[in-house]
N, C-alpha and C positions, 0 to 999 in steps of 0.2 A: 723214326721208322727206318729200318735198314733196307738194302736193295732188294733182298728176297721178299720182304714183306710188301714193299712197294710194287714189286713185279706182279704179285697175285692179288693185291688189294685194289679194288675198284670202287669208286664212290657210288656207282649205280647199283651195287649189289643189294642195298637195302630194298630198292624197288623191285629188283629181280627176284627177291625172296617174297616180298609182301604181296605183289600184284597176283602172281599165280596162286598164292595161298588164299587170297580174298576170293578169287574166281572159284577155287575148289570148294570153299565154305559156302559160297553163294549157290553153287550147283547142288551141293548136298541138301541145303535147306529147301531149295526149289523142288528137287525130286521128292523129298520126304513130304513136303506140303502138298505136292500133286497127288500122292497116294492118299493122304488124309482127306483132301478136298473131294477127290473122285469118289472115295468111299461114302462121304456124307451126301454128296449129290445123288448118288445111285440109290441109297437106301433111306434117306431122310428128307430129301428135297421133294416136296409133294407133287409139283408139276411133272417132274421126271418119273417119279414113282407111279403116278397115274398113267403116264404115257407108256411106261415099260413096267407093268406089274410083275412081281415075282412071287413064287410060291414058297411057303415055309417061313421060318424065322430069319431074322437078320443075322448074318454070320458075324462072329466076333472080330473086332477090329485088329486084334493082335496077330491074326493070320496074315493080314496085309502088311502090318508093320514088320513082321519077321521076314516076309518076302522082300520088302523094300531094303532091309539091311543086307540081304544077299545080292540084290541087283545093283545097288548104288556103287559098290566098288567096280563092277563090270562096266557100268555106264561111264564112270570116271576114266577107266582104261580106254574105252572107245573114244572118249573126247581127247584123251592124251595122244591117241594114235593119229589124230589130225592136228596135233600141235595147238590145242586150244588152251594150254596152260603155260604159255610163254609170255614174256613181256613184249611191249611195243607192238601189240596186236591192235594198232591204231587203225581200225577198220570202220566202215560205214555199218551202223547197227543192223541194217537189213541184210548185209552180207552174213552177219552172225546168225540172223533169224533163219535164213534158208539153210545154212550149214547145220545149225542146231536141229532143224526139222529132219534132215537126213539122218543125223546121228541118233536122235531120239527114236526114230523109226527102227534103226538097228537095235537099239536098246529094248524096245517093246517086243521085237521078234525074239530076242534072247529071253525076255521075261516069260513069253508064252512057252518057250521050250523048257524053262526051268520048272514051271508048275506041273509038268508031267512027272517030274521026279520028287516034287515037294507038294504032295496032295494032303494038306491038313483038312481041306473041305473043297467043294467045287468053287472055283473062283469065277466071278462074274466077268464075262467078256466085255460087257458095257463099261465096267470099271476101268479096264485097260484102254478102251477107246478114249475115255475121259482123261485118264492119266496121260495118254499121248498128247492130246490137245492142250491140257493145262500145263504140263511140264514144258512144252515148247514155249508157251507164253511166259511162265514164271522164270525159266532159265534165261530167256532173252531180257526180261526186265532186270533181273539181277546183274547180268553182264553189262547192261546199259549203265547202271550206276557205278560199277567197277571201272568201266571205260571212262566215264566222266571224271571219276576220281583220279585215274591214271593221267588223263590229259591235263587236269588241273595241277597235278604234281609236277609235270614237265613244264607247264606254262610258268610255274613259280621258280623254275631252274633247278628243281630237285630231281635226283635220279637220272639225270642226263648222261649219256655216254659221250665221252670226249672222242671226237672223230677227226681224222686227217684225210685230206683230199690229195690224191695222186694225179697230177697232170694240170697244166695251165691251159684249160680248154673251156669252150663255151658251156659244155655240159657241167663242168666243175663249177663255173661261175653261177649257173642256174641252181645247182644244188646248194651252194653257199648262200645264195639269196633266199632260196625257199626255206631251208632249215633255220636260217636266222630269223625269218618272219614267223615260221610255224614251229615254235618250240615244242608243241604237242607231239611232233614226230619223234621226240625223245633223244635228239642228238645235239651236241654242242660242237660246232665246227671250230676247231682250234686254228686251222689254217691249211695251207697247201704246200706241196713240194713239187719241183719240176726237174727235168733232166739237167744234168750238170752243164751241158753245152747248149741249152735251149736258146734259140734265137728267132723263134716264130712270133706269131701275133700274141699280144698281151691281153688276155681276157680278165685276169685277176689283178686286184690291187696289190702292189708290192708290199704294203704294210701287213698283209695276211700271209706273206711268204715265210715259211719256217726254215727252209733250206733246200737241199737238192737230194736226188736219189741216193747219192753216195753216203749220206749221213742219216738215212731213214731210221736206223736202229737207235742212234743217239736221240733223235727227235721223239720217237715213241717212248723211250724211257724218261726223257726230260719232262714231257707233257702228259705222261701217264695215259697214252692213247689206248683206247679200247677197240675202236673200229677204224679200218682203213677203207676209204671209198675210192675205187679205181675208176678213172674217167678217160684213160688214154685210149686212142683208137686201136683197132685190130692190127694195124701195121706195126705197132710197137709192142706186141704181146711177148716178144722175147725178153724185153726189159721187165715186164711184169714177173716173168719166171725168176729173173735175177733178184728182184725185190723181195719176192716171197722166200727165196732161198736165203737171203740175208736176214730175214725175220724169223728164221727157224728158232724155236725156243722162246719166242716172245708170245705172250698170252694176248693176242689180238685176233680179231676176225677181219677177213677181207671180203668186201662186197663190191661187185663190178657192175657198172652200168653198161649194158650192151650197146654197141653202135649199130649203124644201119646194116653192116655185113652180118653181125651176129643175129640180128632180127630175122634176116632172110634165111640164113642157114639153119636157124632153130626150127623152121617150119618144114624142113626136108624130111620126107618119109620114104621108106622103101616099099615098093609095090611089085609083087611078082605076077607076071602075065605069061601064061603058057611056059612056065619054067624060066622065064627071062626076068631078072631083077631090074626094075626101073626106079630111079630117084624122082619122086614127085616133089617138085620144087614150087608148084603153084596148084591150088585146088579150086574147084567151084565152091563158092562160099556156102551155098545152101542147096541141098537136093530138093526134088520136087515136093516131097512130103513136108519138109521144113518150110518151103515157100507157101504151101497150102495152110499150114499151121499159123505162120506169121500173118498171112492175109486174113484168116478167120479172126485172129486176135485183134488185128488192126480195125477190122470192120466193127466188131462188137464194142471195142473200147471207144472208137470214134462216135458210134451211134449213142452210146451211153453218155458220153461227155456232152454232145450236142443236145441231148434230151434234158439233161440236168441243168445245163447252163443256158437254156433257151431264153429265160427271162433276162439274164445278164446280156446275152447276145442282142436282144431287142433294145435294151437300155443303151448299150455301147453304140449301136447303129444310129439311134436318135441323137446321141451326143456328137458323133462324128458329123452327122448331116447338118446339125444346127451350129456347130462350132466354127465351120469354115466352108467356103464355097467349093463345090465339087462333089464327086460321087462318094458313097459310103465305103465301097470296096475299092481296093487298089489291086489290079491284076498285073503281074509281071512275068515275062517268059523266063523260065528256068529249065535246066537240064537235069534229068534224073537217070535211072538205070539205062545203061548202054547209050547214053547221050540223047535219050528221047525227050523231046520238048513238051512242056505243058505250061499252063498259066497258073501260077501260084496266087492264091487269094489271101489278102490281108485287109484288116480295117485300115483305112487311109490315115496315116499319121503325119503326112507332110503335105505342103501346099501343092496345088495342081501344077504339073510340068516342072517339078522340082529339079530335074536334071536337064532342062532345056538348054541352059547356057553352059553347063559344066560337062555334060556327057555322063557316062556311067562312073560314079564314084561311091566309095563306102561312106556310110553315115558316121559322123563323129559326135562326140559328147558335146552338148550345147549347140548342136547344129541349128543354124538360123532358119532352115527350111521347115522346121517342125510347125504343126498347127498348135493351137492353144492347149489341146489335150494330147497332142501327139507324143510328147516326151513321156508323159505319164503312161500312155498305152504301151510304149516300147519298154519302159523301165520294168513293168510287171508282165511283159510278154502278152498282154491282152490283145495286141494287134494280130497275134498269131492264131487266135481262136478260129477264124474262118478256114484255116488250113485243114481242120478236121473234115471239111467238105471235100477237100482234095483227097483225103484218106478214104472217105466213102466212095469216091469215084475210082479209086485204085491208082491214082497218080502219085501218091506219097504214102509213106508208112508213118506210124507213130514215132518210131525210133530209127535213126539212120543218119548218115552224113547229111549235113544241111545242103539244100540245093543251091546251086550257084548260077550266075548268069554266064552266057557264052563268052562275053567280052573278057571276064576275069579268068575263065577256064583257059582261053587261048593265051592269056598273059602268063599263066603259071604252069601249064602242062609240060613245058620243056625246061622249066627251071627247077621244079621241085620233084624229087624222086617219088615214083608211085602215085603221083597226083591223080591220074586218070583211073587208078584202081578203086577210088571211092565211088565210081559209077558202076561197080559190079553188083551193087545192091540198090534197092529203091531208096531214094532220099527220104529224110524224116523231119518231123516237126522239131524234135529234140535229138541230141546225140551224145555220145561218150565224151567228145571234146568239149561240148557246151557245159555239161555238168561238172567238168573239171576246170572251169574258169576260163576256157579258151573261147570267149565270146566277145565279139566286137572287133573293130578294125585295128585296135592297138595291141592285139595279141598275135603271137607267132603263127603264121600260116603253116610253116613246116611242122610245128608241134600239133596243130589241128589235124593235119594229114596223118601223122603218126597215130594219133588217137583214133581217127576214123578207120585206119587200116587194122588197128588192134581190134576194134569192134567187129569188123567184117570177118576177121579170122577166128573170133571167139564167140560168135553169136549164139544165143540161146534165149528162150522165152524168159527164163529167170533173169538173165542179163538185161533184157528189155524192161522187166519190172523194176529192177534196181535203178536203171536210168530214169524211168518215169518218176519213181519216188524221189530221187535226188533232184529231178527237174522242179518238182513242187517246192523243194527247199530253195533252189537257186532263184526261182521266180521272186522270192521275197528278200533274199539276202545277198544276191550276186552283186558284186561291186563293178562287174564288167557290163552290166545291162544299161543300155541307153539306145 
């Protein structure tokens, strides 16, 4: 293979062609099946026909089939507009579900508009309602199987993009470790390069060093690099410009991991007040209506959970009471929104006066202070169940940054940037950091704060639902739970 062929041939191109194609085929089949199934349910499914009787004869199926042939290309274009047909869409399936719901809604609106111009016969509005619900379900199911296929492909080392890390940084080391463990992300980290005169802290193993900034082009060509992952801090961005300039003509993509400065400046907005432009560099996380909405959701969800799990609640209370000496519940003072104190309730999982000799310390895996069932309770987060009572009282939320003790807050508030910003919203039973594996004393507190701040700045009810669904998964499969 000559240089020109090498330059444009990428081993991941097979996956880049097949995965989008499978998604397109899956969506077409799902949409067409939705039209067929909706038609059958409306006109031939007896319970629905009895509930919504219709006058006259059953319309011919071909009218709906012809309509589906016209709307399918438009639906595919709507999906393409949101980049639903690209590779490495390694996302949580419920992210797909919510996005598919929005896009299908746009597609149904278009279909309603189309029938005004294509009136073979009066179309049933109920059929379109059924198409809306069925297509969301079937498209999601189809994409779930394609997603599983894609992940399986990457886990076997097929279709991976060869990637290069720029910068000998902690972030670069984290990316190298993460992508090496999680092949399903779709990247094969070949190694890293650093500045020619770099003499700072060594985060990366020298064995993975491929060279320096000055020979980046040779490295890209030699290792057939497809993606460059930039991890250098904002203070060195003039070097990034030089590196990108050197790589002109090379068929590679550059992805940059933002550091703390970029995260702050990315939230800057211009607001004009009485003709004077102001830069809003910090906003209130939720307005009053969003707070009301979140509180209503929290109350209803907590009430439903406690109602459904009341038999389990009683069983766990009995087990705690008879497995060790002491009370059923363990109450501990925590701080929530604006530093307000409250007593967080948990099923007791440790012996009485567990911190009498040590003071406030984090729980560790295999902690000797556990009761006979305490480690089991913590492993599956069953000790957290009484916190739904805190939610009913309005002291906590279902989703939010985890509440912390004042001792640890005073320890970290001056060491970790934006640590106290996590108290701008009500603390939660679960959070964005926890469902991303940042649970337990052996995980990075700095990373947890980053995830907490991201949640605060991007809150929505849909985001809360996503975290709740992921929490259920984490309860049974989290390696960090103890």
